[in-house]
N, CA, C and O atoms as a DFTB+ gen file, in Angstrom:
364 C
 N C O
     1  1     -14.936       3.482       0.013
     2  2     -14.290       4.624       0.615
     3  2     -13.068       5.004      -0.216
     4  3     -12.176       4.178      -0.412
     5  1     -13.015       6.210      -0.693
     6  2     -11.908       6.659      -1.514
     7  2     -10.746       7.139      -0.640
     8  3     -10.923       7.937       0.280
     9  1      -9.555       6.628      -0.955
    10  2      -8.340       6.998      -0.244
    11  2      -7.278       7.334      -1.284
    12  3      -7.469       7.082      -2.473
    13  1      -6.164       7.901      -0.841
    14  2      -5.047       8.111      -1.753
    15  2      -3.899       7.212      -1.312
    16  3      -3.656       7.023      -0.120
    17  1      -3.201       6.665      -2.296
    18  2      -2.096       5.755      -2.025
    19  2      -0.839       6.353      -2.641
    20  3      -0.761       6.560      -3.852
    21  1       0.146       6.627      -1.785
    22  2       1.428       7.151      -2.262
    23  2       2.274       5.978      -2.724
    24  3       2.461       5.008      -1.990
    25  1       2.781       6.069      -3.937
    26  2       3.534       4.992      -4.564
    27  2       5.018       5.369      -4.596
    28  3       5.373       6.446      -5.075
    29  1       5.889       4.482      -4.084
    30  2       7.320       4.794      -4.130
    31  2       7.842       4.739      -5.566
    32  3       7.260       4.074      -6.422
    33  1       8.915       5.426      -5.810
    34  2       9.497       5.519      -7.146
    35  2       9.695       4.150      -7.785
    36  3       9.412       3.978      -8.970
    37  1      10.164       3.200      -7.038
    38  2      10.478       1.877      -7.578
    39  2       9.241       1.129      -8.098
    40  3       9.370       0.230      -8.928
    41  1       8.059       1.491      -7.621
    42  2       6.837       0.817      -8.051
    43  2       6.017       1.625      -9.060
    44  3       4.950       1.181      -9.484
    45  1       6.493       2.777      -9.440
    46  2       5.725       3.645     -10.339
    47  2       5.628       3.124     -11.764
    48  3       4.816       3.623     -12.542
    49  1       6.432       2.139     -12.122
    50  2       6.279       1.531     -13.447
    51  2       4.921       0.851     -13.560
    52  3       4.376       0.727     -14.658
    53  1       4.372       0.410     -12.431
    54  2       3.055      -0.231     -12.425
    55  2       1.921       0.782     -12.557
    56  3       0.835       0.444     -13.027
    57  1       2.173       2.026     -12.141
    58  2       1.122       3.046     -12.135
    59  2       1.305       4.076     -13.250
    60  3       0.742       5.169     -13.189
    61  1       2.082       3.731     -14.252
    62  2       2.311       4.655     -15.356
    63  2       3.059       5.902     -14.930
    64  3       2.925       6.957     -15.550
    65  1       3.847       5.782     -13.872
    66  2       4.644       6.903     -13.383
    67  2       3.971       7.735     -12.309
    68  3       4.586       8.653     -11.765
    69  1       2.719       7.431     -11.993
    70  2       1.998       8.224     -10.991
    71  2       2.577       8.010      -9.594
    72  3       2.792       6.877      -9.165
    73  1       2.823       9.113      -8.896
    74  2       3.345       9.064      -7.539
    75  2       2.241       8.823      -6.515
    76  3       2.505       8.388      -5.394
    77  1       1.009       9.108      -6.909
    78  2      -0.138       8.924      -6.016
    79  2      -1.326       8.482      -6.858
    80  3      -1.584       9.026      -7.932
    81  1      -2.044       7.484      -6.350
    82  2      -3.217       6.973      -7.063
    83  2      -4.388       6.888      -6.095
    84  3      -4.203       6.841      -4.879
    85  1      -5.576       6.871      -6.641
    86  2      -6.772       6.708      -5.822
    87  2      -6.980       5.231      -5.534
    88  3      -6.679       4.374      -6.366
    89  1      -7.493       4.946      -4.361
    90  2      -7.802       3.579      -3.976
    91  2      -9.158       3.527      -3.312
    92  3      -9.734       4.555      -2.957
    93  1      -9.665       2.306      -3.148
    94  2     -10.960       2.115      -2.497
    95  2     -10.909       0.894      -1.613
    96  3     -10.235      -0.090      -1.919
    97  1     -11.641       0.972      -0.495
    98  2     -11.759      -0.167       0.396
    99  2     -11.920       0.281       1.830
   100  3     -11.441       1.346       2.220
   101  1     -12.595      -0.536       2.606
   102  2     -12.817      -0.229       4.018
   103  2     -11.624      -0.618       4.881
   104  3     -11.457      -0.117       5.992
   105  1     -10.779      -1.537       4.343
   106  2      -9.571      -1.956       5.068
   107  2      -8.387      -1.891       4.113
   108  3      -8.556      -1.801       2.897
   109  1      -7.212      -1.937       4.671
   110  2      -6.004      -1.916       3.857
   111  2      -5.974      -3.115       2.910
   112  3      -5.539      -2.981       1.767
   113  1      -6.425      -4.271       3.362
   114  2      -6.479      -5.466       2.513
   115  2      -7.329      -5.199       1.262
   116  3      -6.938      -5.561       0.152
   117  1      -8.491      -4.564       1.449
   118  2      -9.369      -4.249       0.315
   119  2      -8.738      -3.216      -0.612
   120  3      -8.863      -3.314      -1.833
   121  1      -8.066      -2.233      -0.035
   122  2      -7.404      -1.211      -0.851
   123  2      -6.326      -1.853      -1.719
   124  3      -6.226      -1.543      -2.906
   125  1      -5.513      -2.750      -1.140
   126  2      -4.460      -3.398      -1.912
   127  2      -5.035      -4.320      -2.980
   128  3      -4.467      -4.426      -4.067
   129  1      -6.150      -4.989      -2.693
   130  2      -6.785      -5.849      -3.694
   131  2      -7.251      -5.016      -4.889
   132  3      -7.057      -5.408      -6.039
   133  1      -7.862      -3.874      -4.612
   134  2      -8.331      -2.974      -5.680
   135  2      -7.144      -2.372      -6.431
   136  3      -7.179      -2.227      -7.653
   137  1      -6.096      -2.024      -5.687
   138  2      -4.897      -1.463      -6.298
   139  2      -4.291      -2.466      -7.280
   140  3      -3.885      -2.091      -8.379
   141  1      -4.229      -3.739      -6.885
   142  2      -3.672      -4.764      -7.757
   143  2      -4.582      -5.018      -8.960
   144  3      -4.094      -5.327     -10.047
   145  1      -5.887      -4.890      -8.778
   146  2      -6.818      -5.046      -9.897
   147  2      -6.644      -3.908     -10.908
   148  3      -6.709      -4.125     -12.118
   149  1      -6.423      -2.696     -10.399
   150  2      -6.256      -1.527     -11.266
   151  2      -4.863      -1.459     -11.894
   152  3      -4.702      -0.976     -13.015
   153  1      -3.859      -1.947     -11.161
   154  2      -2.462      -1.895     -11.598
   155  2      -1.848      -3.283     -11.420
   156  3      -1.108      -3.516     -10.465
   157  1      -2.154      -4.206     -12.338
   158  2      -1.731      -5.602     -12.195
   159  2      -0.232      -5.753     -11.911
   160  3       0.615      -5.139     -12.560
   161  1       0.055      -6.587     -10.926
   162  2       1.436      -6.882     -10.556
   163  2       1.942      -6.109      -9.365
   164  3       2.884      -6.543      -8.702
   165  1       1.330      -4.963      -9.076
   166  2       1.835      -4.152      -7.973
   167  2       1.617      -4.853      -6.621
   168  3       2.420      -4.704      -5.700
   169  1       0.534      -5.608      -6.518
   170  2       0.245      -6.305      -5.261
   171  2       1.330      -7.281      -4.872
   172  3       1.646      -7.409      -3.689
   173  1       1.909      -7.973      -5.839
   174  2       2.970      -8.946      -5.566
   175  2       4.248      -8.276      -5.087
   176  3       5.098      -8.924      -4.476
   177  1       4.387      -7.002      -5.355
   178  2       5.569      -6.263      -4.881
   179  2       5.376      -5.747      -3.456
   180  3       6.348      -5.448      -2.762
   181  1       4.128      -5.645      -3.027
   182  2       3.826      -5.155      -1.684
   183  2       3.576      -6.308      -0.717
   184  3       4.000      -6.271       0.437
   185  1       2.875      -7.339      -1.211
   186  2       2.512      -8.485      -0.376
   187  2       3.314      -9.710      -0.793
   188  3       3.630      -9.888      -1.970
   189  1       3.644     -10.563       0.197
   190  2       4.374     -11.788      -0.126
   191  2       3.419     -12.901      -0.552
   192  3       2.216     -12.676      -0.686
   193  1       3.953     -14.085      -0.762
   194  2       3.163     -15.215      -1.246
   195  2       2.063     -15.632      -0.276
   196  3       1.051     -16.198      -0.690
   197  1       2.254     -15.354       1.018
   198  2       1.244     -15.718       2.019
   199  2       0.222     -14.603       2.231
   200  3      -0.678     -14.733       3.061
   201  1       0.359     -13.502       1.478
   202  2      -0.600     -12.410       1.575
   203  2      -0.301     -11.397       2.656
   204  3      -1.150     -10.564       2.974
   205  1       0.899     -11.451       3.230
   206  2       1.302     -10.484       4.259
   207  2       2.177      -9.404       3.634
   208  3       2.783      -9.609       2.582
   209  1       2.234      -8.249       4.299
   210  2       3.098      -7.177       3.820
   211  2       4.539      -7.687       3.827
   212  3       5.007      -8.241       4.822
   213  1       5.227      -7.498       2.721
   214  2       6.615      -7.957       2.616
   215  2       7.469      -7.364       3.734
   216  3       7.230      -6.255       4.211
   217  1       8.450      -8.126       4.124
   218  2       9.307      -7.763       5.263
   219  2       9.977      -6.396       5.092
   220  3      10.119      -5.650       6.061
   221  1      10.380      -6.072       3.885
   222  2      11.107      -4.833       3.671
   223  2      10.245      -3.735       3.051
   224  3      10.748      -2.847       2.361
   225  1       8.950      -3.810       3.307
   226  2       8.019      -2.766       2.870
   227  2       7.294      -2.253       4.105
   228  3       6.727      -3.031       4.873
   229  1       7.316      -0.953       4.288
   230  2       6.583      -0.326       5.387
   231  2       5.328       0.321       4.818
   232  3       5.362       0.949       3.759
   233  1       4.225       0.160       5.531
   234  2       2.962       0.729       5.087
   235  2       2.370       1.548       6.227
   236  3       2.297       1.095       7.369
   237  1       1.955       2.747       5.895
   238  2       1.333       3.652       6.865
   239  2      -0.063       4.011       6.394
   240  3      -0.277       4.306       5.218
   241  1      -0.998       3.986       7.304
   242  2      -2.341       4.505       7.065
   243  2      -2.408       5.775       7.892
   244  3      -2.455       5.719       9.121
   245  1      -2.412       6.913       7.228
   246  2      -2.241       8.175       7.942
   247  2      -0.831       8.176       8.520
   248  3       0.144       8.003       7.789
   249  1      -0.728       8.366       9.815
   250  2       0.570       8.387      10.499
   251  2       0.898       7.052      11.157
   252  3       1.965       6.900      11.753
   253  1      -0.006       6.086      11.055
   254  2       0.095       4.814      11.779
   255  2       0.788       3.727      10.964
   256  3       0.355       3.401       9.858
   257  1       1.859       3.171      11.509
   258  2       2.539       2.035      10.900
   259  2       1.658       0.812      11.113
   260  3       1.391       0.441      12.256
   261  1       1.201       0.178      10.035
   262  2       0.234      -0.912      10.161
   263  2       0.816      -2.137      10.862
   264  3       0.062      -2.973      11.359
   265  1       2.128      -2.258      10.911
   266  2       2.745      -3.387      11.620
   267  2       2.445      -3.319      13.116
   268  3       2.452      -4.339      13.805
   269  1       2.182      -2.122      13.607
   270  2       1.925      -1.940      15.035
   271  2       0.452      -1.674      15.324
   272  3       0.090      -1.309      16.442
   273  1      -0.388      -1.854      14.323
   274  2      -1.826      -1.705      14.544
   275  2      -2.510      -2.989      14.112
   276  3      -2.218      -4.050      14.664
   277  1      -3.397      -2.925      13.158
   278  2      -4.180      -4.098      12.762
   279  2      -3.711      -4.731      11.457
   280  3      -4.439      -5.521      10.856
   281  1      -2.511      -4.395      11.017
   282  2      -1.987      -4.980       9.787
   283  2      -2.883      -4.701       8.601
   284  3      -3.335      -3.572       8.412
   285  1      -3.142      -5.715       7.807
   286  2      -3.976      -5.550       6.619
   287  2      -5.438      -5.318       6.958
   288  3      -6.220      -4.933       6.088
   289  1      -5.818      -5.546       8.204
   290  2      -7.193      -5.274       8.639
   291  2      -7.360      -3.854       9.171
   292  3      -8.418      -3.511       9.697
   293  1      -6.323      -3.029       9.039
   294  2      -6.394      -1.641       9.482
   295  2      -7.476      -0.915       8.688
   296  3      -7.472      -0.965       7.458
   297  1      -8.402      -0.242       9.371
   298  2      -9.450       0.514       8.665
   299  2      -8.843       1.641       7.823
   300  3      -7.836       2.242       8.196
   301  1      -9.468       1.907       6.699
   302  2      -9.022       2.980       5.802
   303  2     -10.187       3.934       5.553
   304  3     -10.891       3.822       4.549
   305  1     -10.381       4.873       6.478
   306  2     -11.493       5.810       6.327
   307  2     -11.329       6.688       5.087
   308  3     -10.213       6.932       4.628
   309  1     -12.438       7.150       4.561
   310  2     -12.424       8.001       3.371
   311  2     -11.482       9.181       3.577
   312  3     -11.474       9.820       4.629
   313  1     -10.693       9.450       2.548
   314  2      -9.799      10.600       2.568
   315  2      -8.431      10.349       3.180
   316  3      -7.557      11.211       3.090
   317  1      -8.221       9.197       3.797
   318  2      -6.937       8.935       4.441
   319  2      -5.860       8.705       3.378
   320  3      -6.155       8.252       2.272
   321  1      -4.631       9.017       3.720
   322  2      -3.519       8.769       2.819
   323  2      -2.767       7.523       3.285
   324  3      -2.416       7.391       4.457
   325  1      -2.530       6.618       2.344
   326  2      -1.776       5.403       2.602
   327  2      -0.426       5.571       1.943
   328  3      -0.340       5.944       0.773
   329  1       0.631       5.297       2.693
   330  2       1.989       5.417       2.151
   331  2       2.641       4.050       2.120
   332  3       2.665       3.338       3.124
   333  1       3.173       3.688       0.957
   334  2       3.933       2.454       0.794
   335  2       5.391       2.884       0.680
   336  3       5.761       3.618      -0.236
   337  1       6.219       2.418       1.623
   338  2       7.598       2.888       1.678
   339  2       8.538       1.691       1.761
   340  3       8.512       0.949       2.743
   341  1       9.367       1.497       0.739
   342  2      10.336       0.404       0.823
   343  2      11.408       0.749       1.853
   344  3      11.894       1.879       1.910
   345  1      11.764      -0.241       2.660
   346  2      12.828      -0.035       3.657
   347  2      14.148       0.090       2.918
   348  3      14.375      -0.585       1.914
   349  1      15.008       0.948       3.414
   350  2      16.299       1.186       2.800
   351  2      17.371       0.768       3.783
   352  3      17.353       1.168       4.947
   353  1      18.297      -0.032       3.313
   354  2      19.408      -0.459       4.151
   355  2      20.695       0.040       3.515
   356  3      20.767       0.268       2.307
   357  1      21.664       0.196       4.317
   358  2      22.951       0.645       3.786
   359  2      23.909       0.916       4.911
   360  3      23.597       0.720       6.085
   361  1      25.030       1.349       4.548
   362  2      26.018       1.587       5.590
   363  2      27.029       2.589       5.181
   364  3      27.935       2.903       5.952
């Protein structure tokens, strides 16, 4: 299933500067595995050592925050947009 993945500025060095890349997979886990295969190293910036989404990274499948749905098992239907958004803190 082809999806689009929005890449934050900080991770675009892995995608040759591309702000959006094509991805494939029936679940978010599969999409991230393919993304890391196509753009080596990007997966380690999104997922931690235990394979979970890093604490300060927000991921949306469409409008849905995956932390409040099925996490990495969230379905990724064809054509959906996945957004990877680093959390920003400040004061």
